N, C-alpha and C positions, 0 to 999 in steps of 0.2 A: 142520465147516464148516456155515455156514447152508444151509437147503433152497434147492436150485436153483444152488448154486455149485460149480464145480470148483476145483482148486488154482489154476488161472490167474486166474479171476475173483476168487478169495478174495485171492490176493496183490496184484491190481491195487487191490482195496478196501483193503488194508494200506497200499499205496503212497499211496493218496489220503489215508488217515488220518495218516500220517506222512510226508509228502513230503520233509522235509529230514532226517529222523533214521533212515531205512530205506534200506539198500541191498540190492538183489537181484540174483541172476544165475541164470538158468535152467541147470540142469546135466544134465537129461534131460526127457523128456516128463511126468514126475510128480514131479520134485525141484528144489528151489531152494536155493541158499545165501543166507542172509541175515546181514546185520549190522545190528543195532538199537542205536542210541544212546539212552540213557536220558535223561529230563528232569533226573533228579537227578544232580548231580556229586558227587565226593569231597570231603572236608573241605578239600583244597587245590585244588580247582577243576578237576580232570582229568575227563574224559569217561568215563563207565561204559558199555561196550557188551558185547553178547553176540553171539556167531556161532554158527550152527547150520545143519544141513541139515534142511529141511522136505520130507516126502514124503508124497504121497497113498497111502494103502494100501488104502482102501476108498471107496465112493461119497462118504461123509460124514465120514470119519476121516482124520486126519493122524498122522504119526509124526514127531517131532522128535528128532534125534539129533546126536552129534558136537558137543554144546554145550560152549563155551568162554566165558570172559569176559575182557574186555580193559579195562584202565585205560589210556586213550589220552591221551597229553599234548598232542596236536595239536587244532586246531580242525576238527571234522568238517565245517563249511561250506566248507572250502577244497578239498574233493576226498577221494578215498577212500585215498590213500596214507597208511598209518600212519607217524607220525614218532616212534615209540617207543611202548613199552606192555609191559604185563606179562601173560602168558598163563597159564592153568592149568598143571599140575594144582593143585587147590585142596583145601583141607581142608573139613571140613563146616560150620564157621562161615563161610568164604568163600562156599561153595556156597550156603548159606541166606540170606546177607546181600548177596551180590552177584549171582550167577547166576540163581538162581530168581526174585527180584523183577525182574530185566531180562526175563527170558522171559515172566513174568506181565503186565508192562506192554505188551509187544509183543502178546500174546494178548488184551488188554483190547479190549472192543466198544464203539465209540463211532459215534454217528450223525454226528457233526461232526468236522472236522480238529481235531487239537490246537492249542490257542492258541498254543503256542511254535512252531509250524511255519508261522505266518502271516506 
């Protein structure tokens, strides 16, 4: 995490960065469950999302675990309820082509909101 941030201020900054594509829920004083919808869609137009638990383990360190990916057939702008989708387990190709890029995109640092979220 950046200097001077705890998990709560960091999650708030992520919600500001991705206001329409990030769903969060606090599950303890140091943990959040997140669902992040990628900018990129599948070749047939479905939404690619990843879900994980983000936990503060030290002052400036986070742990991300219980990661899964979802190919969501619903419109994420209409609420959080999934209307169908495929979850892991996944093979190495799916992990490297779907899950890891989703987590990387969520972790990306940006000073401004994503243009797709305006």
